[in-house]
C-alpha positions as CSV (number, residue, x, y, z in Angstrom):
1,M,20.5,30.7,15.0
2,K,18.2,32.2,17.6
3,A,20.1,30.6,20.4
4,M,23.4,32.0,19.2
5,L,22.0,35.5,18.9
6,L,20.5,35.2,22.4
7,A,23.9,34.1,23.7
8,F,25.7,37.1,22.0
9,V,23.2,39.5,23.6
10,A,23.6,37.7,27.0
11,V,27.4,38.0,26.8
12,G,27.1,41.7,26.0
13,V,24.7,42.4,28.9
14,I,26.9,40.4,31.3
15,A,30.0,42.3,30.2
16,V,28.4,45.7,30.5
17,G,26.8,44.8,33.9
18,A,30.1,43.5,35.3
19,S,32.0,46.6,34.2
20,Q,29.5,48.9,35.9
21,I,29.4,46.8,39.1
22,L,33.2,46.6,39.3
23,N,33.6,50.4,38.7
24,N,31.0,51.2,41.4
25,V,32.6,48.9,43.9
26,G,36.0,50.3,43.4
27,F,37.8,47.7,41.4
28,S,38.6,49.8,38.4
29,S,42.2,49.5,37.1
30,E,42.8,53.2,37.9
31,E,41.8,52.7,41.6
32,Q,43.8,49.5,41.9
33,A,47.0,50.9,40.4
34,T,47.0,54.3,42.1
35,G,49.3,54.7,45.1
36,A,50.9,57.6,46.9
37,S,53.8,57.8,44.3
38,V,51.6,57.6,41.2
39,R,50.2,60.7,39.6
40,L,47.3,60.1,37.2
41,G,45.9,63.2,35.4
42,K,42.1,63.7,35.5
């Protein structure tokens, strides 16, 4: 049971960390899908 809880925590930490890293590097879906003819409201 302890190993499963540790795995759930590890998955959460990896998911949050990957999200933050990808947003800071410029791989967010907004930045990838935005072009000259696309208007996204901010």
